[in-house]
C-alpha positions in Angstrom: -21.5 -12.2 34.9 -18.2 -13.8 33.7 -20.2 -16.2 31.5 -22.0 -13.3 29.8 -18.8 -11.5 29.2 -17.3 -14.7 27.7 -20.3 -15.1 25.4 -20.1 -11.5 24.3 -16.4 -11.8 23.5 -17.0 -15.0 21.6 -19.8 -13.4 19.6 -17.6 -10.4 18.7 -14.8 -12.7 17.6 -17.2 -14.8 15.5 -18.5 -11.6 13.8 -15.0 -10.3 13.1 -13.8 -13.7 11.7 -16.9 -13.9 9.4 -16.3 -10.3 8.2 -12.6 -11.0 7.4 -13.5 -14.2 5.6 -16.1 -12.5 3.4 -13.7 -9.6 2.7 -10.9 -11.9 1.7 -13.2 -14.0 -0.5 -14.3 -10.9 -2.3 -17.9 -11.3 -1.2 -17.9 -8.1 0.8 -17.2 -5.0 -1.2 -16.4 -1.7 0.6 -17.9 1.6 -0.5 -15.5 2.6 -3.4 -13.5 5.8 -3.0 -13.9 6.5 -6.8 -17.1 5.8 -8.6 -16.8 4.5 -12.2 -19.9 3.1 -13.9 -19.4 0.6 -16.7 -21.8 -0.1 -19.6 -23.7 -3.4 -19.5 -23.3 -3.5 -23.3 -19.7 -3.2 -24.7 -20.7 -0.4 -27.1 -17.2 1.0 -27.5 -15.8 -2.4 -28.6 -17.9 -2.4 -31.7 -18.2 0.0 -34.7 -21.5 1.8 -35.4 -22.2 -0.6 -38.2 -21.5 -3.6 -36.0 -23.9 -2.3 -33.4 -26.6 -1.5 -36.0 -26.2 -4.9 -37.5 -26.5 -6.7 -34.2 -29.5 -4.6 -33.1 -31.3 -5.4 -36.3 -30.6 -9.1 -36.2 -31.9 -9.4 -32.6 -35.2 -7.9 -33.7 -35.5 -10.3 -36.7 -34.3 -7.9 -39.4 -31.0 -7.5 -41.3 -28.8 -4.5 -42.1 -28.4 -3.7 -45.8 -26.4 -0.4 -46.1 -25.4 2.8 -44.5 -27.4 5.7 -46.0 -26.1 8.8 -44.2 -23.6 10.3 -41.7 -24.2 13.5 -39.8 -21.4 15.2 -37.8 -22.3 17.8 -35.2 -20.2 19.4 -32.4 -18.0 16.4 -31.9 -20.9 13.9 -32.4 -21.3 11.4 -35.2 -24.7 10.0 -36.1 -24.8 7.2 -38.7 -28.0 6.1 -40.5 -28.6 2.6 -41.9 -31.3 0.9 -43.9 -32.6 -2.7 -43.2 -33.9 -5.5 -45.3 -37.5 -4.6 -44.2 -36.9 -1.0 -45.2 -36.7 0.1 -41.6 -34.1 2.6 -40.2 -31.4 2.2 -37.6 -29.4 5.2 -36.2 -26.3 5.0 -34.0 -24.8 8.1 -32.2 -21.4 8.6 -30.6 -20.1 11.9 -29.1 -16.4 12.4 -28.4 -15.9 8.7 -28.7 -18.6 7.7 -26.2 -21.8 5.9 -27.0 -25.0 8.1 -26.9 -27.8 6.1 -28.4 -29.0 3.6 -31.0 -32.5 3.6 -32.4 -34.6 1.2 -34.6 -37.5 2.9 -36.4 -40.1 0.4 -37.5 -41.4 2.2 -40.7 -42.8 -1.1 -42.1 -44.9 -1.8 -38.9 -43.6 -5.4 -38.7 -43.7 -7.6 -35.6 -40.2 -7.6 -34.0 -38.7 -10.7 -32.5 -38.9 -10.7 -28.8 -40.8 -7.5 -28.6 -44.3 -7.5 -27.2 -46.6 -4.9 -25.5 -44.9 -6.0 -22.2 -42.2 -3.4 -22.9 -40.1 -3.7 -19.7 -39.8 -7.5 -20.3 -39.0 -6.9 -24.0 -36.2 -4.5 -23.1 -34.8 -7.0 -20.6 -34.7 -9.6 -23.4 -33.0 -7.0 -25.7 -30.3 -6.2 -23.1 -29.5 -9.9 -22.5 -29.1 -10.4 -26.3 -27.0 -7.3 -26.9 -24.7 -8.0 -23.9 -24.3 -11.7 -24.6 -25.0 -12.3 -20.9 -28.3 -14.2 -20.1 -28.1 -13.2 -16.5 -27.7 -9.4 -16.9 -30.3 -7.3 -15.2 -31.0 -3.6 -14.9 -33.6 -1.7 -12.9 -35.4 1.3 -14.4 -37.7 4.1 -13.2 -40.5 3.9 -15.7 -42.6 6.8 -17.1 -45.5 6.0 -19.4 -47.2 8.6 -21.5 -49.5 8.7 -24.5 -49.8 10.3 -27.9 -53.5 11.1 -28.6 -54.6 7.5 -28.2 -52.4 6.4 -31.1 -49.4 5.2 -29.2 -47.9 4.7 -25.7 -44.5 6.1 -24.8 -42.3 4.2 -22.4 -39.3 6.0 -20.9 -37.1 4.0 -18.6 -34.3 5.7 -16.6 -31.7 4.3 -14.3 -31.0 6.0 -11.0 -28.0 6.3 -8.7 -28.6 7.1 -5.1 -32.1 8.3 -5.9 -30.9 10.7 -8.7 -32.1 9.9 -12.2 -29.3 9.3 -14.8 -30.7 11.4 -17.6 -29.1 10.0 -20.7 -29.6 6.3 -19.7 -32.2 3.6 -20.2 -34.6 3.4 -23.1 -37.4 5.0 -25.0 -40.1 2.9 -26.7 -43.1 4.1 -28.7 -45.7 1.3 -28.9 -48.3 1.7 -31.7 -51.8 0.9 -30.4 -53.5 0.5 -33.8 -50.9 -1.9 -35.3 -49.9 -3.4 -31.9 -46.2 -3.2 -32.7 -43.2 -1.2 -31.6 -43.0 2.0 -33.7 -39.5 2.8 -32.5 -37.0 1.4 -29.9 -34.2 3.7 -28.7 -31.5 2.5 -26.3 -29.3 5.0 -24.4 -26.4 3.8 -22.3 -27.3 1.2 -19.6 -24.9 1.0 -16.7 -23.9 -1.8 -14.3 -24.7 -0.2 -11.0 -22.7 -1.3 -7.9 -24.6 -3.0 -5.1 -22.9 -0.6 -2.6 -23.2 2.9 -3.9 -21.1 5.7 -2.6 -23.3 8.5 -1.2 -23.7 11.6 -3.3 -22.8 14.9 -1.7 -24.8 18.1 -2.1 -23.8 19.8 -5.4 -20.9 22.2 -5.1 -21.7 25.2 -7.3 -18.7 27.3 -6.4 -16.5 26.5 -9.3 -19.1 26.6 -12.0 -20.5 29.9 -10.8 -17.0 31.4 -10.6 -16.4 30.3 -14.2 -19.7 31.9 -15.3 -19.0 35.2 -13.7 -15.4 35.2 -15.0 -15.9 34.1 -18.6 -19.6 34.3 -19.2 -21.8 37.0 -20.6 -21.5 40.3 -18.7 -24.3 42.3 -17.2 -26.3 39.4 -15.7 -26.9 38.0 -12.3 -27.9 34.4 -11.5 -29.8 32.5 -8.8 -28.8 29.1 -7.6 -28.4 26.5 -10.3 -31.3 24.1 -10.9 -30.3 20.4 -10.5 -31.7 18.4 -13.4 -30.3 15.0 -12.5 -27.2 13.0 -13.2 -25.2 12.3 -16.4 -22.3 9.9 -16.8 -19.0 11.2 -18.3 -16.0 8.9 -18.6 -17.8 6.5 -16.2 -18.1 9.2 -13.5 -21.4 10.7 -12.1 -21.9 14.3 -13.0 -24.6 16.7 -11.8 -26.5 18.2 -14.7 -27.2 21.9 -14.0 -29.3 24.6 -15.6 -28.4 28.2 -14.7 -30.9 30.9 -15.6 -30.3 34.7 -15.6 -32.5 36.7 -13.2 -32.9 39.3 -15.9 -34.2 36.9 -18.6 -35.3 33.3 -18.6 -34.1 33.1 -22.2 -30.5 33.6 -21.1 -28.7 30.8 -19.3 -26.2 28.0 -19.2 -26.1 24.2 -19.2 -23.3 22.7 -17.1 -22.0 19.3 -16.0 -19.9 19.2 -12.8 -18.2 16.3 -11.1 -20.7 15.1 -8.4 -17.8 14.7 -5.8 -15.3 17.4 -6.6 -17.4 20.2 -8.3 -14.9 20.3 -11.3 -16.6 21.7 -14.4 -16.7 19.3 -17.4 -19.2 21.1 -19.5 -20.3 24.8 -19.7 -22.3 26.1 -22.7 -24.3 29.3 -22.8 -27.2 30.7 -24.9 -28.1 34.4 -24.6 -31.5 36.1 -25.1 -30.1 37.3 -28.5 -29.3 33.8 -29.6 -25.5 33.9 -29.1 -24.3 30.4 -28.5 -20.9 29.9 -26.7 -18.9 27.0 -25.3 -16.4 27.6 -22.5 -15.7 24.0 -21.4 -16.6 20.8 -23.2 -14.7 17.8 -21.8 -17.9 15.6 -22.0 
């Protein structure tokens, strides 16, 4: 009996010593109290023109000139023309990257891009990030367009919830066997240990709707659409619809952990568009 107790105590001491060693060496990461997701690609360190130029060069093309700029509700979308007469678009909203897209109008073969779209996207991310070891996992949806093309939509996920404005969208032309368009949204470096997501707290957003929103309507429970990332933090994306009319409702973003409202916009059945909160 004493021998068994001695072995048990020795095993416990060994486990504790191993744990302390791994923690001090930085090999054991605790679940973070605050979740902040960083982009794999340093979008915000480059100008829109720099991103468009790098994107084109990786695909075997070259940027020639900027052709247009569109400014909408705090967002800026810049358009560029390439040497092959293709088009590149880059979009930022409130200083944060939203997307960049290469439209292959000339139907040329693009360097590193084949019908194996997931592998081609992995190549593109390695080149854009400058890190040959970078990896990202995606939930992949594949659709069609009347037999003329295949649509590949890859999303990232955090704790089982899709990150809506993440990943990529590729249209592959079946007739020419080339990529018709390649769109990259933000791609995040997801931690190995992910803090659990609580159930959405609707209290603050519903209070704001009833206090500042359109009068004369009642609402059911918000519909959870997935996650979006704002300032590196996970946000629940919500759709709130009036019980009196499906044409009247709200889009909202709330902090996944605190319920704080970061975005609230409304569209009434009469087409009246209003914004009450727009941090993201």
